[in-house]
N, C-alpha and C positions, 0 to 999 in steps of 0.2 A: 504494500500500500504506500503510495507516494506521500511524503511529508514535505510540506512547504514551511520553511523557517522564515519568519518575517523579521528582518533586521532593520531597525529604524535608523533615521538620520540624526543629524546634529541638533542638539538643544532639546530633544524630546525627553520628557520625564513623565512619571505617573501623576495623574490618571490619564494623561494624553495618550500614552502608549497603548494602554488597554483599549481605549476607545478606537484607536486606529487599527489595532489587531482585530477587533470585532467587525470593523468595516470591511477588512479583507476577507474575513470568514463569510460574511453575508454576501459579498460579491462573488465568491467562488462556489458557495453552497448549491445554488440552483443549477450550476453548469457542471460541476464535478463534485457531487456529494460524497464520493468515497475518499476524497483527498483530505488529509489532516493538516490543518494550519496550526503550527506550533510557535509559541513566543520565543524570541531571542532578544530580550531586553537587556541592553548593556549600559543604559544611561545612569542607573543607580550605582553600579559597581565600577564601571570604567569611565564614567563621564566626569567632566570637570566640576570643580567646586571652589569657592573661596575658602581655602583651607586655613587661612589665618583670620577669617572673619572680616575681610575687606580692609585690612590694615594698609594695603598698598594704594588704596583709592583715596585721594584727598577729600576730607570731610565726610567719609562714608558713615552712614548711620546717624548723622546729625541733622536736625532740622527738618526731617521728612514730614513731621506732623505739625510743624510750627506754622502760624499764620503767614500768609504771603506778605512779604515786605514790599514797600513802595518801590517804584522804579528808581534805579541808580542812573543819574545823568550820564556817567561815564559809559555804562552799559548801553544806554539809548544811542549814544554817538556811535559805538562800535556796531550796533545792530543796523543803524542807518547805513554805515559803510558796507556792511555785508549785503544789503539790498542793492546798493549802488554798484558794487562790483558785478552783480548779476545783471543789472539794468542801469547803466550810467545815466540814462535819460529820464529816469523815473521822476525825480523832482521837477524837472523841466516840463514833463508831460502833465503832471498833476497841476502845476501852476498855470501852464499855458491853456489848459481846459477850464480853469476857474472863472467864475463870473466876476464882473467888475466893469465899471465904466472906463472908457478910454480916456487917458489923461489929456488935458488940454495943453497944447504946445504953444510956446511963444512964437510969434511970426518969424519965419526963417529958421527956427530951431529944428535940428534933426531928431527923429524919434529916438527914444532911449536905447532901443535895441540896435539901432544903426551905430550909435556911439560905442555900445558894448562890443559889438562885433568887430569894429575897427580897432579898438583897444586890445581885444583878445588876439588878433592877428599880429599885434606888435609885441606881445609878451616875451617872445624869444630874445628881444634885444636887452632885457634887463639882466645884468650880470648876477645880481643877488638871487634872483629867481632861478637862474640856471644852476647856481650852487645848491640851492635848496632842493631842486628837482633831482639833481645828481645824488644828493644825500638820501633822498627818498627812494632812489633806484628806478626812477621813471623818466629821467632826462631824455633818453633816446626816443621814447615813445610820445613825448608831450606834443610836439608840433602836429603830428598826425592825429592825435586825439583831439586837439583843438579844432582842426579842420573838419573832422568827422562829426563832432558835436554841432558845430555851427551850420553845417550843410544838411544835417538830418531833418526830416519833417518835424520832429518834436522840437528840435532846437530852433527852427525857423518860427514855429508857432509861438514858442516862448518869447522870442525876441520881438514879436509883434503884439504881445499881450501887455496889459497894464503892469504885470508883475516884473517886467524887465527893468522898470525904473529903479527898483530897489532889490534887484536879484543878483548882485555881483557875486556873493558868496555861493549862492545856489549854482550859478554857472561855473564858478571855480571848482566846486565839488564834482560837477559833471566832467570837467576836463581831467581832473585828477583820477576819478574813477575809471574813465575810459582809458587813460594811460596805464593804470594798474591792470585793467582787463587785458590790454594788449601785451603787457609784460608777462602776465601769467600764462597767456596763450603761446608764448614763444617756446620753441623747443629747448630742452635742457632741464636742469634741476629746477624745482620750485623756487621762486625768488624769496629771499629773506628781506621783506620790506618793513621799514620802521614806521609805525603809525604816527609817532610824534613828529618825525621829519615830514611825513605827508601833510600833517596838519599845519606845520609851519609854512610849507609851500602853498597850501590853500589860502592861508592868511595873507601871504604876499601877493598871490594872484588877485584876491579880492581887493587888496589895497591899491593895486594898479588899475583896476577896472573902474570906470565911472559909475556913479549911482547915487541915489538919495541916501541921506542918513538912515540908519536902521536896516541896511542891507547885510549886516553881519549876522553871525549865528544867534545874536540876541535880538535881532530885529524881527518885525512881524512877518515879513515875507519868508525868511528862513525858518521861523518857528512854524508857520503854516505848512511849509513843505515837509518839515520833520514830522509834524503831527499827522499829516496825510499818509506819509510813507510808513510811519510807525504802526498805523492800523493794518497795513499789509503784513507787518512782521509778527503780528500776534500769533502765538502758537508755533512760530518757526524760529524765534530768536535763539541764538546760541547762549545768551545770558540765562534764558529759562532752562536750557538744557543743563547748564552748569549747576543751577539751583536744584535741579532734579537728578543730579548725577547718581546719587545712591539708588533711587528707584530705577533709573535707566540701566545702571550696572546690573541690578538684580534681574532685570528683564532680558538683557542682552548677553550677559557673560556665559550662560550655558551653551548657546549656539557657537559663538566665536571661540569660547574656551575649549569646547570639545574638539574643534578642528585643530587648534594649536596644540592641545595635549596629544592628540593622535599623531600629528606629524612629528612631535618630539619624542613621544613614548607610546607607540601604538600597540605594544605587545599585549597590554591588558585587554584592550577591546578585541583584538584578534583571538585571545584566549577564550573569551566568553563565547564567541561564535564557534570556535573549534569544539568546545565542550558541548554546545548544543547540537552540533553535527554528529558527534560521537554518540550522543544519547538518543538520537532520532532513529526512527525506523526507515531504512533505505527503500527505494531511492529517495535522495534528498534534493530538494530544489531550494536554492537561496534566493529569496525575493528581498532585495536590499535597496533601500532608499538613500540617496544623497551620500553622506559620509559613510553610511553603512555599506554602500556599494564599493567605495574605495577600500574599506577594511576587508570585505569579502574577496575582492580581486587580489589584494595583497596576500591574504591567507592562502588562497588557492595557488598563487604563484610560489609561495614559500613552503607549503606542506603538501604531502601526498594525502588527499582525502577522496578515496575512490567512492565513498558513499554519495558524494555530490555529483549528480548527473547533469544539472543545468544551473547556470547562474543567470539571474534576471536582475539587472541593475535598472533603477528608475530615477531619473533626474540626477545622474551621477556626474561627478567631476573627475573620475578616474582617467579618462582619455586626456583631459586637459593637463592634469598633473604629470602624466607620462610625457606629454609633449614639452612641458616646462622642465623636465628632468627632476621633478619633485615627488614622483610616486615612490613611496618608501621601498617597495619590493623590487623595483626594476628601473635601471637607468635607461634614459632615452637611447634608442638604437638597439637595445637588447630585445630579442624576440620574446614573445610570451611563451613561457614553458609549456611543453606538450601536456603536462599534467592538468593544466587549466581546462575544465570541461567546456562544453558548448555554452556560448555566452550570447544572450539577447540584451541589448541596451535600449531602453525606452526613453524617449525624450520628447519634449514639447518645445516648439520653436519660440514660444513666448516665455519659457522658463529660462532665465538668464543663468541659472546654475545647472542646467542640463547640457551635456556635451555629446558629441558623436565619436565613435571609436573606429569605424571602418577605415578611415584614412590613415590612422597611426598604428592600427593592428590589422593590416590587410589579411582577409581570409579567416580571421579568428573571432570576429564579432559581427553580429547582425543588428544594425540600427533600425529601430521601429519608431516612427513618428506618430504621436497621438496629439489630439487637439482638445484640451480641456476647456477651451473658450473662457479662460480666466486671464486677467492681466497679472504681471509679476508684481509682488512676490507670491500671490495666491496660486499662480500657475505651478509653483514648485511643489505644492502638496495636493493639487487638484487631480493628479493621476488616480488616486485611490477612491475618488468619487466618480470616476469615468467608467461606464460599463464596458467600453472598448478594451480597457486593460484586462478585465476578467475574461472577456471573450478570447483575447490573445493568449492568456494563461491557460485557459481550458483546452485550447487547441495544441499548445506546446508542451504541457506537463507530461512527463512519462506516466 
């Protein structure tokens, strides 16, 4: 009688594993009622844990139940920059779309946006600004950033809006943010950019641009821009993530920790699977999800387990690790040992953690695509709710 060992993936703990095991049993029962689905739960014995109670995590366990503190102005500035790095034109767009009467101009006076634009194009002539931009790490990108902001539709709308008359610092932030974005997109190592140097450059830019009093970060135009942008940051701000670091660590460390622990010391996980194989009635099929699939492939590559007639990996990263040279059992370029049984690798193109193996293990693995009709990350676990998986298993199980 065939035994299917269900080997779970990273981060799974009880009662989640038992629920997933029952889902697999229910999926196979109508199609292959004679097949026994047996647990292979390694999360409790071989999974990761904060073995020192979180001592390595700054502030772990403190303040999780404390009332929410008011916003820190320094954090607000950092969060605004986080948004601007993603969308340098954000403040300009928000202000350019804002209501307000057009300012009355003196006879013969140029619109404020025209004066701003002309002054912006001349910024490169200021020696002190060039020094500050170089100190901030964005000197080479600045001229292109200014041109891009001024000629963008959002930039042109802003320069035609009433906000342009007191928007020197808002425009300065847009220039700096676009320069940072361009620097970050450049090939090579991630730039080490100094926020204080960036702020000094922005202050110098704003001082060189014309505008009415109140155009600084303490003025009404800049305050309104920050307020509007801040609304978009709710729930996304890194400051909020820092405040919730303990809870986020508790939620995230099993998944990330299991992967790191396995790659560093995977023997314990493989031992759990091997014991389950030895105890099962053959023929044995390993149905392994995600990290479980990596462990099962490693085990079969390292050990003679004639009881296993079929390996089915689901949403597995094993082929990717092999191509990287990071698969523990096998260096890239080494062939899969003959003792590895028939291997079916199930993936979903929407699952960004699912990889294909036929290209790196030619002739040794059959890739099967399923469509769970779920976006990532739900696509990574949707396989086990997909009837197609069980129809595939029913046809392929010994």
